[in-house]
C-alpha angles and dihedrals in degrees: 000000000000111000096179120113111269114257122252089248092061112125104260091209094062109105109240132185116195117199118199136157106305090345141093123182125190122197120180146071120342111280097208093236126206120225109288146157119230126221091220134025122287131209110197124193129181106219096187102028146328125305134206119253120196122191138140093250097053106021105213120342132174108219142155097217134018143173112220114190122223115276093022111135108223145139124225118199120193108170097188141003133036128313134199117211114186113190118189145135094250126097093201096112089060090065089062096055122102098205119057131184130174090282117357125054125192147177107061110225091227096037101136093044090051092049093051092047092054092044090053096043112015108217139115112295122257110226110202111227113251099182139356105285103157113135127234109304091237091056089046087055091049092049092050090048093051091049089064099031110027093171095072114114126231093247091052093051091043091054091049089054094044092244132127113251092246093049091047092051091048093049092047095055094041091053101040106029091232136076126263090244095053094043090052088053088053093053089049089055091054090049089055091052092049092049090052090059090057093056102266117142120238095258095051093043092051094047094049090049091059104263114143095226142343090266091053090053094045093048093047091049091051093049091049102042108016098246138061122264090240090057090053094048095047088062088070093245112180114223115216121190112214124206119235090257091062093057120098119252 
């Protein structure tokens, strides 16, 4: 699987899913998502026009960009055009929004420049740091460990970090905005995507990543992203694995 950045001549209408360390970025046609609640944060950007965002905190808003925190139940409706969905464990995109509510933030201050940059060179956006936002070093270690071994339990990681299980769980949620269980599901999802690029079928990839059954994987995927994995794959989405050096800081 090619891990190099896509060339500027790449067809911008080809659905692409970049997988990096703690990050997954989709660029392509609207996926007509059902209401869902992500395990990590999502930055959404309408490349060709605004989209509707529905959530308890904001009602219904028509926006061009939004930051949706982990565990926020919402529905995003983009009727036409291309969308970018950037899923990650960083809250940095929120700091670039001009409208903030208790949960969701929207209207990126450099929205138009960001859209044009992605249209010119399709790749995951680089969000320039505005303030130190790195979590506790122990939680960073736990996150990196889970990204390579998503089957580790909370008590096991807590013991490795010399923390009680309850203290570890508290620190994890406080630093990431999501629970350990949901973050582990997220890392399992990225493992499935990586396995698909090596030739594994969906059933095998899901089982090896730690899902109890194909149905468990499909239901979890739908809850997390608002569509089934089969629906995503039937769009012809190309999965590109990025090296650590290609991930934003």
